[in-house]
C-alpha positions as CSV (number, residue, x, y, z in Angstrom):
1,M,-83.9,-23.6,10.6
2,A,-82.8,-20.2,9.3
3,T,-83.6,-19.1,5.9
4,T,-81.1,-17.5,3.6
5,K,-82.0,-15.1,0.8
6,T,-80.7,-16.2,-2.7
7,A,-80.4,-13.8,-5.6
8,K,-82.5,-14.5,-8.5
9,G,-82.1,-13.6,-12.2
10,K,-79.0,-11.6,-13.6
11,A,-77.4,-11.4,-10.2
12,A,-77.4,-15.0,-9.7
13,A,-76.0,-15.8,-12.8
14,R,-73.0,-13.4,-12.3
15,P,-70.3,-14.3,-9.8
16,N,-68.3,-12.0,-7.9
17,T,-66.3,-9.9,-10.3
18,G,-65.6,-6.7,-8.4
19,G,-61.9,-7.0,-8.6
20,K,-61.7,-7.5,-12.3
21,D,-64.3,-4.8,-13.0
22,A,-62.1,-2.3,-11.0
23,K,-59.0,-3.3,-12.9
24,A,-60.6,-2.9,-16.2
25,K,-61.6,0.7,-15.2
26,A,-58.3,1.6,-14.1
27,A,-57.0,0.4,-17.5
28,K,-59.7,2.6,-19.4
29,K,-58.9,5.6,-17.4
30,A,-55.1,5.3,-18.1
31,A,-55.8,4.6,-21.7
32,L,-57.8,7.8,-22.0
33,Q,-55.6,10.0,-19.9
34,G,-52.1,8.8,-21.0
35,V,-49.5,7.3,-18.6
36,H,-47.5,10.4,-18.8
37,S,-50.2,12.6,-17.3
38,H,-48.3,13.1,-13.8
39,A,-44.9,13.5,-15.1
40,R,-42.6,15.9,-13.0
41,R,-40.3,18.4,-14.5
42,K,-36.6,17.3,-14.1
43,P,-34.8,20.0,-11.9
44,R,-32.0,21.9,-13.6
45,F,-29.3,22.9,-11.4
46,S,-27.5,25.3,-13.9
47,V,-28.5,28.4,-15.6
48,T,-26.7,27.4,-18.9
49,F,-28.3,24.7,-21.3
50,R,-26.1,22.2,-22.6
51,R,-27.5,20.3,-25.6
52,P,-27.5,16.6,-24.9
53,K,-25.0,14.3,-26.6
54,T,-27.0,12.2,-29.1
55,L,-26.4,9.3,-31.1
56,K,-23.6,9.8,-33.8
57,L,-23.5,7.3,-36.7
58,S,-20.5,6.3,-38.4
59,R,-20.3,7.5,-42.0
60,A,-21.5,5.4,-44.7
61,P,-20.3,7.4,-47.9
62,K,-22.2,6.7,-51.2
63,Y,-18.9,7.2,-53.2
64,P,-15.4,8.0,-52.5
65,R,-14.4,11.7,-52.0
66,K,-11.0,11.0,-53.8
67,S,-11.2,9.0,-57.2
68,I,-7.7,7.6,-56.5
69,P,-5.4,7.6,-53.7
70,H,-2.4,10.2,-54.5
71,A,1.1,8.8,-55.0
72,P,3.7,8.9,-52.0
73,R,4.7,12.6,-51.7
74,M,8.3,11.7,-50.9
75,D,9.4,8.5,-52.7
76,E,13.1,7.7,-53.3
77,Y,13.2,9.3,-56.6
78,R,12.1,12.7,-55.1
79,T,14.2,12.3,-52.0
80,I,17.6,12.1,-53.7
81,V,17.9,15.0,-56.1
82,S,21.4,14.2,-57.5
83,P,24.7,12.9,-56.3
84,L,27.5,15.5,-55.6
85,N,30.9,14.9,-57.2
86,T,32.9,17.9,-56.0
87,E,36.6,17.6,-55.0
88,S,35.7,17.3,-51.3
89,A,33.0,14.8,-52.2
90,M,35.3,12.5,-53.8
91,K,37.8,12.8,-50.9
92,K,34.9,11.8,-48.6
93,I,34.3,8.7,-51.0
94,E,37.9,7.7,-50.9
95,E,38.9,8.3,-47.3
96,H,35.7,8.0,-45.1
97,N,33.5,5.5,-47.3
98,T,30.9,8.2,-47.6
99,L,28.6,9.3,-50.3
100,V,27.5,12.9,-50.9
101,F,23.8,13.8,-52.2
102,I,21.8,16.7,-52.9
103,V,18.6,15.8,-51.3
104,D,14.9,17.3,-51.0
105,I,14.7,19.9,-48.4
106,R,11.8,18.4,-46.8
107,A,13.4,14.9,-46.5
108,N,14.5,13.6,-43.2
109,K,17.3,11.3,-42.3
110,R,15.2,8.3,-42.2
111,Q,13.7,8.9,-45.6
112,I,17.3,9.4,-47.2
113,K,18.3,6.1,-45.6
114,E,15.6,4.2,-47.1
115,A,16.2,6.0,-50.6
116,V,19.6,5.1,-50.6
117,K,18.9,1.4,-49.6
118,K,16.3,1.2,-52.3
119,L,18.2,2.9,-55.1
120,Y,21.6,1.5,-54.7
121,D,21.2,-1.5,-52.7
122,V,23.6,-0.5,-49.8
123,Q,23.1,-0.2,-46.0
124,A,23.7,3.1,-44.7
125,A,25.5,3.3,-41.2
126,K,25.1,7.2,-40.6
127,I,23.7,10.0,-42.3
128,N,24.6,13.6,-41.8
129,T,22.5,16.5,-43.3
130,L,23.1,20.1,-43.5
131,I,21.4,23.1,-45.4
132,R,23.6,24.9,-47.7
133,P,23.6,28.7,-48.0
134,D,21.8,28.4,-51.3
135,G,18.9,26.7,-49.8
136,K,19.5,23.1,-50.7
137,K,20.1,20.1,-48.4
138,K,23.1,18.0,-48.6
139,A,23.4,14.6,-47.0
140,Y,26.5,12.6,-46.2
141,V,25.8,9.0,-46.3
142,R,28.2,6.9,-44.5
143,L,28.0,3.3,-45.8
144,A,28.4,0.1,-43.6
145,S,31.9,-1.5,-43.4
146,D,30.8,-4.2,-45.9
147,H,30.0,-1.8,-48.6
148,D,32.6,0.2,-50.5
149,A,31.5,3.8,-51.5
150,L,34.0,3.8,-54.4
151,D,32.0,0.8,-56.2
152,V,28.7,2.5,-55.4
153,A,30.0,5.8,-56.9
154,N,31.2,4.1,-60.0
155,K,28.0,2.5,-60.3
156,V,26.2,5.7,-60.0
157,S,28.7,7.3,-62.5
158,M,29.7,9.9,-60.1
159,R,33.4,9.5,-61.1
């Protein structure tokens, strides 16, 4: 019968832990050196440096920059300056169912139409505008067929 040698003492008490010991030493080495010790430099293919676009947070202001919002810049009272009651304007009222107004120079046809609708409760069919030689804007407001320009002119006290 062959005799086998057996380990005595501390070697017998400790089973085979070679794999765990190596793993622990590798972890210790990584912790001491740091994991970024072998980082490669990123190759750059352009000579100009472009700053990377980073996180842009949405604004969260602590207080409003304006205390109150401003009033509308072009409301109906500012759009229509005055009705025009010249002889030719009266002829337009009687024959063509058209009112004539002096309007703000910056007002467009849509704003004039809305202003006439709000102020006089009439529906405008068509609006023609022109700028007079004195620099004021004149608007010819043709009313819809169901409204009479003479009644509206009397209500506005143009006559």
